[in-house]
N, CA, C and O atoms as CSV, one atom per row, in Angstrom:
chain,resi,resn,atom,element,x,y,z
A,1,MET,N,N,192.480,122.451,138.136
A,1,MET,CA,C,192.922,121.561,139.226
A,1,MET,C,C,192.435,122.011,140.536
A,1,MET,O,O,192.211,123.213,140.676
A,2,THR,N,N,192.226,121.128,141.603
A,2,THR,CA,C,191.740,121.402,142.734
A,2,THR,C,C,192.359,121.029,143.934
A,2,THR,O,O,192.753,119.884,144.156
A,3,ARG,N,N,192.459,122.034,144.768
A,3,ARG,CA,C,193.196,121.809,145.857
A,3,ARG,C,C,192.456,120.407,146.646
A,3,ARG,O,O,191.226,120.428,146.698
A,4,LEU,N,N,193.024,119.460,147.125
A,4,LEU,CA,C,192.453,118.296,147.497
A,4,LEU,C,C,193.054,117.839,148.961
A,4,LEU,O,O,194.229,117.476,149.014
A,5,THR,N,N,192.365,117.856,149.966
A,5,THR,CA,C,192.905,117.474,151.121
A,5,THR,C,C,192.135,115.903,151.526
A,5,THR,O,O,190.993,115.766,151.088
A,6,CYS,N,N,192.737,114.722,152.350
A,6,CYS,CA,C,192.035,113.851,152.553
A,6,CYS,C,C,192.215,113.267,153.944
A,6,CYS,O,O,193.358,113.156,154.388
A,7,SER,N,N,191.332,112.945,154.548
A,7,SER,CA,C,191.351,112.661,155.857
A,7,SER,C,C,191.236,111.021,155.818
A,7,SER,O,O,190.997,110.463,156.889
A,8,VAL,N,N,191.369,110.359,154.832
A,8,VAL,CA,C,191.302,108.675,154.889
A,8,VAL,C,C,192.634,108.558,154.946
A,8,VAL,O,O,193.286,108.541,153.902
A,9,SER,N,N,193.253,108.457,156.220
A,9,SER,CA,C,194.507,107.872,156.527
A,9,SER,C,C,194.997,106.647,156.180
A,9,SER,O,O,196.211,106.507,156.028
A,10,ASN,N,N,194.274,105.777,156.038
A,10,ASN,CA,C,194.403,104.336,155.691
A,10,ASN,C,C,194.346,104.119,154.191
A,10,ASN,O,O,194.391,102.957,153.787
A,11,CYS,N,N,194.254,105.089,153.347
A,11,CYS,CA,C,194.247,104.790,151.803
A,11,CYS,C,C,195.890,105.130,151.634
A,11,CYS,O,O,196.649,105.874,152.255
A,12,ILE,N,N,196.047,104.322,150.618
A,12,ILE,CA,C,197.730,104.054,150.167
A,12,ILE,C,C,198.212,105.468,149.566
A,12,ILE,O,O,199.384,105.843,149.528
A,13,ASN,N,N,197.012,106.234,149.069
A,13,ASN,CA,C,197.538,107.472,148.139
A,13,ASN,C,C,197.492,108.425,149.357
A,13,ASN,O,O,197.875,109.534,148.984
A,14,ASN,N,N,197.151,108.418,150.745
A,14,ASN,CA,C,197.377,109.648,151.392
A,14,ASN,C,C,198.683,109.536,152.040
A,14,ASN,O,O,199.167,108.493,152.479
A,15,GLU,N,N,199.287,110.871,152.065
A,15,GLU,CA,C,200.626,111.419,152.656
A,15,GLU,C,C,200.254,112.548,153.461
A,15,GLU,O,O,199.912,113.565,152.857
A,16,ASN,N,N,200.258,112.552,154.538
A,16,ASN,CA,C,199.891,113.620,155.778
A,16,ASN,C,C,199.081,114.519,154.830
A,16,ASN,O,O,199.467,115.495,154.187
A,17,ASN,N,N,197.361,113.723,154.927
A,17,ASN,CA,C,196.222,114.330,154.360
A,17,ASN,C,C,196.339,114.980,153.211
A,17,ASN,O,O,195.546,115.902,153.021
A,18,LEU,N,N,197.349,114.665,152.166
A,18,LEU,CA,C,197.228,114.843,150.874
A,18,LEU,C,C,197.147,113.829,149.994
A,18,LEU,O,O,197.718,112.826,150.424
A,19,CYS,N,N,196.637,113.688,148.873
A,19,CYS,CA,C,196.559,112.747,147.850
A,19,CYS,C,C,197.770,112.708,147.128
A,19,CYS,O,O,198.334,113.707,146.682
A,20,CYS,N,N,198.272,111.229,146.988
A,20,CYS,CA,C,199.623,111.194,145.860
A,20,CYS,C,C,199.061,110.950,144.489
A,20,CYS,O,O,199.865,110.797,143.569
A,21,ARG,N,N,197.917,110.902,144.274
A,21,ARG,CA,C,197.688,110.780,142.893
A,21,ARG,C,C,197.336,112.345,142.142
A,21,ARG,O,O,196.738,113.328,142.580
A,22,PRO,N,N,197.968,112.083,140.882
A,22,PRO,CA,C,197.538,113.480,140.395
A,22,PRO,C,C,196.093,113.574,139.985
A,22,PRO,O,O,195.560,114.631,139.647
A,23,ASP,N,N,195.419,112.262,140.039
A,23,ASP,CA,C,193.992,112.595,139.637
A,23,ASP,C,C,193.111,111.561,140.492
A,23,ASP,O,O,193.494,110.486,140.952
A,24,ILE,N,N,192.021,112.059,140.581
A,24,ILE,CA,C,191.044,111.070,141.611
A,24,ILE,C,C,189.614,110.932,140.910
A,24,ILE,O,O,189.298,111.653,139.964
A,25,LYS,N,N,189.064,110.290,141.259
A,25,LYS,CA,C,187.513,110.128,140.552
A,25,LYS,C,C,186.373,109.807,141.765
A,25,LYS,O,O,186.361,108.797,142.469
A,26,VAL,N,N,185.518,110.821,141.812
A,26,VAL,CA,C,184.407,111.103,142.674
A,26,VAL,C,C,182.996,110.106,142.119
A,26,VAL,O,O,182.291,110.617,141.249
A,27,ASP,N,N,182.708,109.031,142.520
A,27,ASP,CA,C,181.403,108.558,142.226
A,27,ASP,C,C,180.065,108.983,143.137
A,27,ASP,O,O,179.907,109.339,144.305
A,28,GLY,N,N,179.250,108.776,142.072
A,28,GLY,CA,C,177.815,109.328,142.927
A,28,GLY,C,C,176.960,109.700,142.241
A,28,GLY,O,O,176.261,110.632,142.639
A,29,SER,N,N,176.747,109.173,141.118
A,29,SER,CA,C,175.563,109.763,139.826
A,29,SER,C,C,174.451,110.248,140.303
A,29,SER,O,O,173.864,111.187,139.765
A,30,HIS,N,N,174.016,109.615,141.443
A,30,HIS,CA,C,172.671,109.864,142.103
A,30,HIS,C,C,172.636,110.471,143.229
A,30,HIS,O,O,171.591,110.593,143.867
A,31,ALA,N,N,174.011,111.025,143.698
A,31,ALA,CA,C,174.012,111.481,144.792
A,31,ALA,C,C,173.122,112.846,145.365
A,31,ALA,O,O,172.973,113.712,144.502
A,32,HIS,N,N,172.694,113.057,146.311
A,32,HIS,CA,C,171.789,114.272,146.549
A,32,HIS,C,C,172.376,114.380,148.136
A,32,HIS,O,O,171.644,114.982,148.921
A,33,ASP,N,N,173.502,113.898,148.596
A,33,ASP,CA,C,173.888,114.344,149.807
A,33,ASP,C,C,175.490,113.546,149.578
A,33,ASP,O,O,175.760,112.647,148.782
A,34,LYS,N,N,176.496,114.304,150.680
A,34,LYS,CA,C,177.956,113.777,150.509
A,34,LYS,C,C,177.834,112.330,150.655
A,34,LYS,O,O,178.580,111.580,150.025
A,35,ASN,N,N,176.993,111.923,151.398
A,35,ASN,CA,C,176.981,110.281,151.773
A,35,ASN,C,C,176.963,109.387,150.922
A,35,ASN,O,O,177.401,108.241,151.024
A,36,GLN,N,N,176.392,109.942,149.945
A,36,GLN,CA,C,175.968,109.284,148.638
A,36,GLN,C,C,177.196,109.363,147.422
A,36,GLN,O,O,176.943,109.027,146.265
A,37,THR,N,N,178.138,109.700,147.713
A,37,THR,CA,C,179.657,109.891,146.889
A,37,THR,C,C,180.600,108.925,147.583
A,37,THR,O,O,180.421,108.334,148.648
A,38,CYS,N,N,181.554,108.890,146.832
A,38,CYS,CA,C,182.717,108.135,147.396
A,38,CYS,C,C,184.113,108.393,146.403
A,38,CYS,O,O,184.095,108.777,145.234
A,39,CYS,N,N,184.929,108.170,146.966
A,39,CYS,CA,C,186.486,107.996,146.258
A,39,CYS,C,C,186.708,106.762,145.614
A,39,CYS,O,O,187.163,105.783,146.205
A,40,HIS,N,N,186.359,106.780,144.255
A,40,HIS,CA,C,186.647,105.663,143.481
A,40,HIS,C,C,187.967,105.206,143.519
A,40,HIS,O,O,188.163,103.991,143.498
A,41,SER,N,N,189.084,106.142,143.581
A,41,SER,CA,C,190.471,106.017,143.748
A,41,SER,C,C,191.082,105.569,144.718
A,41,SER,O,O,192.274,105.269,144.645
A,42,PHE,N,N,190.228,105.419,146.016
A,42,PHE,CA,C,190.520,104.783,147.147
A,42,PHE,C,C,191.173,103.527,146.989
A,42,PHE,O,O,190.651,102.661,146.288
A,43,ASN,N,N,192.567,103.281,147.728
A,43,ASN,CA,C,192.996,101.839,147.712
A,43,ASN,C,C,193.432,101.612,149.130
A,43,ASN,O,O,194.335,102.331,149.557
A,44,HIS,N,N,192.963,100.802,149.825
A,44,HIS,CA,C,193.393,100.256,151.153
A,44,HIS,C,C,194.632,100.213,151.645
A,44,HIS,O,O,195.451,99.652,150.917
A,45,ARG,N,N,195.075,100.699,152.813
A,45,ARG,CA,C,196.668,100.660,152.700
A,45,ARG,C,C,196.609,99.282,153.669
A,45,ARG,O,O,196.036,99.307,154.759
A,46,SER,N,N,197.277,98.065,153.135
A,46,SER,CA,C,197.728,96.912,154.146
A,46,SER,C,C,198.562,96.386,153.893
A,46,SER,O,O,199.142,96.514,152.815
A,47,ASP,N,N,198.990,95.414,155.044
A,47,ASP,CA,C,200.408,94.749,154.839
A,47,ASP,C,C,200.769,94.217,153.784
A,47,ASP,O,O,201.996,94.150,153.706
A,48,CYS,N,N,200.159,93.752,152.817
A,48,CYS,CA,C,200.608,93.059,151.550
A,48,CYS,C,C,200.803,94.121,150.680
A,48,CYS,O,O,201.296,93.742,149.618
A,49,VAL,N,N,200.535,95.665,150.764
A,49,VAL,CA,C,200.801,96.368,149.854
A,49,VAL,C,C,201.863,97.294,150.362
A,49,VAL,O,O,201.779,98.101,151.288
A,50,THR,N,N,202.872,97.027,149.585
A,50,THR,CA,C,203.982,97.861,150.081
A,50,THR,C,C,204.383,99.316,149.395
A,50,THR,O,O,204.210,99.556,148.200
A,51,ALA,N,N,204.932,100.217,150.322
A,51,ALA,CA,C,204.846,101.602,149.793
A,51,ALA,C,C,205.514,101.797,148.282
A,51,ALA,O,O,205.353,102.784,147.564
A,52,SER,N,N,206.180,100.801,148.024
A,52,SER,CA,C,206.802,101.096,146.351
A,52,SER,C,C,205.538,100.909,145.478
A,52,SER,O,O,205.639,101.098,144.266
A,53,MET,N,N,204.472,100.584,145.968
A,53,MET,CA,C,203.381,100.460,144.769
A,53,MET,C,C,202.453,101.594,144.741
A,53,MET,O,O,201.371,101.603,144.153
A,54,ALA,N,N,202.992,102.607,145.466
A,54,ALA,CA,C,201.959,103.674,145.491
A,54,ALA,C,C,203.046,104.936,145.263
A,54,ALA,O,O,204.206,105.025,145.664
A,55,ALA,N,N,202.303,105.807,144.531
A,55,ALA,CA,C,203.292,107.202,144.677
A,55,ALA,C,C,203.282,107.902,146.084
A,55,ALA,O,O,202.324,107.951,146.857
A,56,ASN,N,N,204.171,108.278,146.213
A,56,ASN,CA,C,204.533,108.590,147.679
A,56,ASN,C,C,204.678,110.083,147.465
A,56,ASN,O,O,205.249,110.512,148.467
A,57,THR,N,N,204.511,110.737,146.908
A,57,THR,CA,C,204.467,112.183,146.887
A,57,THR,C,C,203.411,113.015,146.714
A,57,THR,O,O,202.917,113.291,145.621
A,58,PRO,N,N,203.066,113.409,147.734
A,58,PRO,CA,C,201.580,114.315,147.915
A,58,PRO,C,C,201.624,115.234,146.595
A,58,PRO,O,O,202.662,115.465,145.975
A,59,CYS,N,N,200.307,115.742,146.241
A,59,CYS,CA,C,200.124,116.478,145.359
A,59,CYS,C,C,199.345,117.754,145.891
A,59,CYS,O,O,198.232,117.450,146.319
A,60,GLU,N,N,199.668,119.202,145.980
A,60,GLU,CA,C,198.985,119.923,146.183
A,60,GLU,C,C,197.828,120.161,145.364
A,60,GLU,O,O,196.824,120.598,145.925
A,61,GLN,N,N,197.806,119.942,144.117
A,61,GLN,CA,C,196.628,120.335,143.354
A,61,GLN,C,C,196.003,118.706,142.732
A,61,GLN,O,O,196.886,117.858,142.598
A,62,THR,N,N,195.224,118.472,142.533
A,62,THR,CA,C,194.607,117.171,141.959
A,62,THR,C,C,193.272,117.217,140.737
A,62,THR,O,O,192.274,117.921,140.889
A,63,GLN,N,N,193.441,116.575,139.876
A,63,GLN,CA,C,192.433,116.774,139.000
A,63,GLN,C,C,191.440,115.826,139.538
A,63,GLN,O,O,191.737,114.702,139.943
A,64,VAL,N,N,190.260,116.318,139.529
A,64,VAL,CA,C,189.050,115.576,140.288
A,64,VAL,C,C,188.276,115.258,139.223
A,64,VAL,O,O,187.767,116.278,138.759
A,65,ARG,N,N,187.897,114.026,138.495
A,65,ARG,CA,C,186.489,113.695,137.789
A,65,ARG,C,C,185.596,113.234,138.669
A,65,ARG,O,O,185.882,112.558,139.657
A,66,CYS,N,N,184.428,113.604,138.320
A,66,CYS,CA,C,183.437,113.736,139.255
A,66,CYS,C,C,182.251,113.188,138.658
A,66,CYS,O,O,181.902,113.941,137.749
A,67,ASP,N,N,181.391,112.087,138.786
A,67,ASP,CA,C,180.261,111.657,138.389
A,67,ASP,C,C,178.947,111.916,139.110
A,67,ASP,O,O,177.879,111.373,138.828
A,68,ALA,N,N,179.167,112.892,140.164
A,68,ALA,CA,C,178.224,113.389,140.924
A,68,ALA,C,C,177.534,114.558,140.271
A,68,ALA,O,O,177.683,115.685,140.743
A,69,CYS,N,N,176.726,114.329,139.124
A,69,CYS,CA,C,176.125,115.169,138.382
A,69,CYS,C,C,175.157,116.400,139.073
A,69,CYS,O,O,175.031,117.522,138.583
A,70,GLU,N,N,174.558,115.959,140.227
A,70,GLU,CA,C,174.005,116.984,141.161
A,70,GLU,C,C,174.734,117.741,141.749
A,70,GLU,O,O,174.129,118.671,142.283
A,71,CYS,N,N,176.068,117.734,141.910
A,71,CYS,CA,C,176.772,118.639,142.813
A,71,CYS,C,C,176.881,119.845,142.168
A,71,CYS,O,O,176.755,119.956,140.949
A,72,ALA,N,N,177.138,120.881,143.017
A,72,ALA,CA,C,177.121,122.384,142.335
A,72,ALA,C,C,178.567,122.777,141.529
A,72,ALA,O,O,178.803,123.595,140.640
A,73,TYR,N,N,179.437,121.788,142.273
A,73,TYR,CA,C,180.814,122.381,141.516
A,73,TYR,C,C,181.025,121.428,140.307
A,73,TYR,O,O,182.097,121.652,139.745
A,74,ASN,N,N,180.250,120.366,139.723
A,74,ASN,CA,C,180.098,119.729,138.872
A,74,ASN,C,C,180.221,120.226,137.514
A,74,ASN,O,O,179.187,120.795,137.167
A,75,GLU,N,N,181.001,120.211,136.748
A,75,GLU,CA,C,181.049,120.796,135.349
A,75,GLU,C,C,181.426,119.968,134.326
A,75,GLU,O,O,182.637,119.927,134.105
A,76,ASN,N,N,180.634,119.229,133.575
A,76,ASN,CA,C,180.608,117.942,132.564
A,76,ASN,C,C,181.942,117.287,133.086
A,76,ASN,O,O,183.060,117.278,132.569
A,77,THR,N,N,181.453,116.700,134.357
A,77,THR,CA,C,182.068,115.612,134.902
A,77,THR,C,C,183.637,116.245,135.602
A,77,THR,O,O,184.361,115.465,136.221
A,78,VAL,N,N,183.911,117.261,135.475
A,78,VAL,CA,C,185.186,117.756,136.043
A,78,VAL,C,C,184.838,118.920,137.452
A,78,VAL,O,O,184.114,119.913,137.372
A,79,CYS,N,N,185.440,118.535,138.448
A,79,CYS,CA,C,185.206,119.255,139.579
A,79,CYS,C,C,185.825,120.551,139.584
A,79,CYS,O,O,187.030,120.709,139.383
A,80,THR,N,N,184.673,121.868,139.908
A,80,THR,CA,C,185.290,123.111,139.876
A,80,THR,C,C,185.536,123.753,141.012
A,80,THR,O,O,185.738,124.967,140.964
A,81,ALA,N,N,185.562,123.133,142.117
A,81,ALA,CA,C,185.680,123.676,143.415
A,81,ALA,C,C,187.022,124.089,143.783
A,81,ALA,O,O,187.915,123.336,143.394
A,82,ASP,N,N,187.427,125.297,144.561
A,82,ASP,CA,C,188.786,125.421,144.469
A,82,ASP,C,C,189.367,124.504,145.498
A,82,ASP,O,O,190.589,124.365,145.462
A,83,CYS,N,N,188.782,123.944,146.285
A,83,CYS,CA,C,189.065,123.046,147.466
A,83,CYS,C,C,188.167,122.096,148.097
A,83,CYS,O,O,187.118,122.423,148.654
A,84,ILE,N,N,188.702,120.653,147.973
A,84,ILE,CA,C,187.741,119.498,148.579
A,84,ILE,C,C,188.291,118.934,149.628
A,84,ILE,O,O,189.481,119.129,149.876
A,85,CYS,N,N,187.438,118.077,150.477
A,85,CYS,CA,C,188.015,117.095,151.313
A,85,CYS,C,C,187.530,115.917,151.114
A,85,CYS,O,O,186.301,115.838,151.090
A,86,VAL,N,N,188.295,114.735,150.926
A,86,VAL,CA,C,187.779,113.357,150.874
A,86,VAL,C,C,187.637,112.822,152.570
A,86,VAL,O,O,188.602,112.771,153.333
A,87,GLU,N,N,186.553,112.535,152.855
A,87,GLU,CA,C,186.512,111.730,154.246
A,87,GLU,C,C,185.932,110.492,154.269
A,87,GLU,O,O,185.091,110.058,153.482
A,88,GLY,N,N,186.506,109.852,155.373
A,88,GLY,CA,C,186.352,108.697,155.571
A,88,GLY,C,C,187.266,107.512,156.306
A,88,GLY,O,O,187.362,106.314,156.040
A,89,ASP,N,N,187.948,108.387,157.415
A,89,ASP,CA,C,189.068,107.659,158.209
A,89,ASP,C,C,188.684,106.495,158.649
A,89,ASP,O,O,187.672,106.449,159.349
A,90,GLY,N,N,189.356,105.380,158.358
A,90,GLY,CA,C,189.161,104.208,158.867
A,90,GLY,C,C,188.390,103.228,157.698
A,90,GLY,O,O,187.975,102.088,157.907
A,91,ALA,N,N,188.329,103.807,156.712
A,91,ALA,CA,C,187.242,103.189,155.488
A,91,ALA,C,C,188.455,101.874,155.203
A,91,ALA,O,O,189.683,101.965,155.222
A,92,CYS,N,N,187.650,100.760,154.964
A,92,CYS,CA,C,187.973,99.744,154.530
A,92,CYS,C,C,187.742,99.277,152.746
A,92,CYS,O,O,188.305,98.375,152.124
A,93,ASP,N,N,186.825,100.157,152.325
A,93,ASP,CA,C,186.793,100.290,151.016
A,93,ASP,C,C,186.144,101.400,150.369
A,93,ASP,O,O,185.645,102.116,151.238
A,94,CYS,N,N,185.971,101.777,149.389
A,94,CYS,CA,C,185.650,103.165,148.576
A,94,CYS,C,C,184.467,103.503,149.189
A,94,CYS,O,O,184.414,104.647,149.639
A,95,GLN,N,N,183.237,102.598,149.355
A,95,GLN,CA,C,182.079,103.146,149.684
A,95,GLN,C,C,181.955,103.820,151.119
A,95,GLN,O,O,180.960,104.452,151.473
A,96,GLN,N,N,183.186,103.591,151.976
A,96,GLN,CA,C,183.166,104.288,153.170
A,96,GLN,C,C,183.766,105.499,153.307
A,96,GLN,O,O,183.897,106.061,154.394
A,97,THR,N,N,184.211,106.019,152.062
A,97,THR,CA,C,184.769,107.389,151.890
A,97,THR,C,C,183.588,108.495,151.287
A,97,THR,O,O,182.494,108.141,150.846
A,98,CYS,N,N,183.964,109.595,151.355
A,98,CYS,CA,C,182.882,110.769,150.665
A,98,CYS,C,C,183.294,111.643,150.427
A,98,CYS,O,O,184.174,112.046,151.188
A,99,CYS,N,N,182.972,112.386,149.377
A,99,CYS,CA,C,183.484,113.926,149.159
A,99,CYS,C,C,182.853,114.979,150.185
A,99,CYS,O,O,181.732,115.399,149.899
A,100,GLY,N,N,183.369,115.373,151.173
A,100,GLY,CA,C,182.740,115.980,152.057
A,100,GLY,C,C,182.741,117.591,151.758
A,100,GLY,O,O,182.534,118.402,152.660
A,101,SER,N,N,183.002,117.984,150.365
A,101,SER,CA,C,182.741,119.271,149.612
A,101,SER,C,C,181.543,119.163,148.728
A,101,SER,O,O,181.383,120.057,147.898
A,102,PHE,N,N,180.925,118.463,148.776
A,102,PHE,CA,C,179.749,117.927,147.854
A,102,PHE,C,C,178.455,118.861,148.165
A,102,PHE,O,O,178.077,118.763,149.332
A,103,ARG,N,N,177.701,119.747,147.350
A,103,ARG,CA,C,177.026,120.450,147.343
A,103,ARG,C,C,175.780,120.386,146.580
A,103,ARG,O,O,175.909,120.949,145.494
A,104,CYS,N,N,174.520,119.849,146.794
A,104,CYS,CA,C,173.679,119.734,145.894
A,104,CYS,C,C,173.127,120.757,145.427
A,104,CYS,O,O,172.963,121.699,146.202
A,105,GLY,N,N,172.647,120.891,143.944
A,105,GLY,CA,C,172.337,122.153,143.511
A,105,GLY,C,C,173.268,122.754,142.214
A,105,GLY,O,O,174.442,122.459,141.992
A,106,SER,N,N,172.588,123.489,141.586
A,106,SER,CA,C,173.454,124.283,140.406
A,106,SER,C,C,173.909,125.544,141.009
A,106,SER,O,O,173.512,126.149,142.005
A,107,LYS,N,N,174.912,125.811,140.093
A,107,LYS,CA,C,175.444,127.115,140.590
A,107,LYS,C,C,175.063,128.196,140.139
A,107,LYS,O,O,175.528,129.247,140.579
């Protein structure tokens, strides 16, 4: 499990810069830098989505499934970083988010 912080304040899963999901998925199978990754689990907070549709208890530890095979922290599609940060405040869709902790290369 990874300690995850999230600056995507308009994601329905974000509560006080923590994710309320027990797990997320990071996409970026061909990524060579953080801007080529995204949080596939992003869901835009909107007027038509009620708070009851989302979990509202932030998780300190989150299981991170990761398709960014070039990331140094990716081990068999599981993130092994102690801590990551999902970035993209103001995002309207998952492509406007990224894993700010992505590091290209092997361990």
